[in-house]
N, C-alpha and C positions, 0 to 999 in steps of 0.2 A: 503493499500500499504505499501511497505517496500523498503527503500534503502539498498540493500545488500552489496554495494560497488563492487559487482561482476557482477550481471546481468544488462542489460541495464533498464528493467523495470520489477519488480516482485510483484506479489499479494499473500498474504499469505493464504487467504481464496477463496471464490467464487467471480466471477466478474459477476454481473447480466445483464450488457449491453453488447455492442459490443466492439471490438478492431479493429478500423479502421483508416486507413491513417496515420500509424506511421512508422518511421524509427528507427531501432534497430540495429545499425552496430558497428562492432569493438569493442565489450565488451570482459572483461576478463573472463566472464562466458557465460551465455545464453543472447540471444538478449532480448526475452520475455519469463518470466516463471511464470505461474499461477499454484499454487499449489492445487486449488480445480476446480470448474466447471466454464464454461463460458456459460451464458445464452443466449447470442446472436450470432453474427457472428464474425469471425476472417477474416477480408478482407482488401485488398490492403494495406498490410504492406510490408515493406522491412527489412529483417534481414540477413545481410551478413557479412562474415568474423569475425563471433564471435568464441571464444575459444571452447565453447560447442554448444549445439544446438541452431538453429536460434530461432524457436519458439517451445516452450514446454508447454504442458496443461496437468496436472496429473489427471484430472478429465474428465467429459463429456463436449462436445460442444452442445448446443442446436440448434444452427443454422448451417451455413455453415463455410466452410473454402474455400476462393475463392480469386482468383486474387493477391496472396501473391508472393513475390520474395525471395527466400532464397538460397544463394549462398556461397559455400566454407566455410561453418560451420564446426567446430571440427577439423580442420587441425592441429592445434598447439597441442590440447590435445590427438589426436587420438581417440576421440569419441564425437559423436554429429550428430543428423540429421538435415536436413533442417527443417522439420516440424514434431514433435512427439506429439501424443495424446495417453496418457495412459488410455483412457476410449472410451466412444462411441462418434459418431459424427451425428449430425442431429436429436437428440432426439424430437426437437419440430417442425420438419418440416412436410409438408403435403405429403402424398405418392406420389411419381413419381417426386419430386423435385431434382434438383441437390444439392448435399450435399458437395462433394470435387471437385472443377472444377477451371480450368484456372490458376493453380498455376505453376510457374517456379521453380524448387527445383533442382539445378544441382551442381556438383562438392563438394558435402558434404563428410565428413568422414564416416558416417553411412548411413541411408537410405535418399532418397529424401523425402519420405512421409511415415511415420509409424503411424499405428492406432492399438492399442493393442485390441480394442473391436470391436463392429459392427458399420456399416455406414448405416443410415437410409435415403437412397436417392441415387443418381447416382454418380458415380466417372467418371469424364469427363473432357477431354480435358487438362489434366496435362502433363507438360513436366518434366521428372526426368532423366536426363543423366549424366553419368560420376561420379556418386557416387562411393566412392572408396571401402569400405568394406562390404556393405550390398546391399539390392535390391533397385531398383528405387521407387517402391511402394510396401509397406509391410503391408497387413490387416490381422490381426490374427483372426478376427471374420467373420461374414456374411455380405454381401452387399444386402440390401433390395433395389434393382434397378438394373440399367444397369452399365456396365463398358465399356465406350465407347470413342474412339478417343484419348486415352492416348499414349504418346511417353516415352519409357523407354528403352534407348540404352547405351551400353558399360558401364554397372554397375558391381561392385565386383572386388576384387582381389583373391577372392577363389570361391567356389561353390555358387555364388549369381545369382539372378533371376532379369529380368527386372521388371516384375509385378507378384506378388504372393498374393493370397487369401487363407488362410488356411480353411475358412468355405465356406458356400454355396453362390451363386449369384442368387437371385430370378428371375431376368429377363436375358438379353442378355449380352455376352461379344463379342464386335464387332469393328471393325476398329481400333485396337490398333496396334502400331509399337514398336517391341521390338527386336532389332538387336544387335548382337555383345556383349551379356552378357556372363558371364563366366559360368553360368549354364543355366537354361531353360529360353527362353524368357518370356513366359507367363505360369503361373502354378496356376491352382485352384484345392486345395486339396479337396474339397467337391463337390457338385453337381451344375451344371449350368442348370437352369430351362427353360432357352431361347436358342437362337441362339448363335452359336459361328462361327464368319466369320471375315475375314480381314487378315492383314499381322501379321506374327509372326516371 
């Protein structure tokens, strides 16, 4: 661990366990910053009003991202997502499990939830509204599961989407609500191998 004097909590390498039930608010950098991988879950954390990202992991997350609240991050610096993962999520989960679920990530400068890699599980029941300069949910890789029950409204100051997946979705995209975004409500650049249904 390292006290950067900027981030609320920073790990210079890998974190083999969970990050659970913490509060990372009002820091002059990021709320939580892990420079490597997280072996377990990132769950039930609050990271609000940080100058940069609320929660940022630069490696993979072996478990879940769930039940986190990340509000109003990056507004001072002009950059910062609510939750940012620059790797894969759910690399250690059983097939069909929820990987990113029940997070509240609203009013951030950049994305509500950003994943640079793949998601090995379902993306379910997240709320990502009113994020200013990017998409509500932005996944650059594939989703090996369902995308279901997410709400992503009123995101972006330019051509941003409510919910965007640049890769494929191996199951269904259903029951998502994506209203009043400045570009497409729901956009999958790849192939959806299951059903597509619900509000858009």
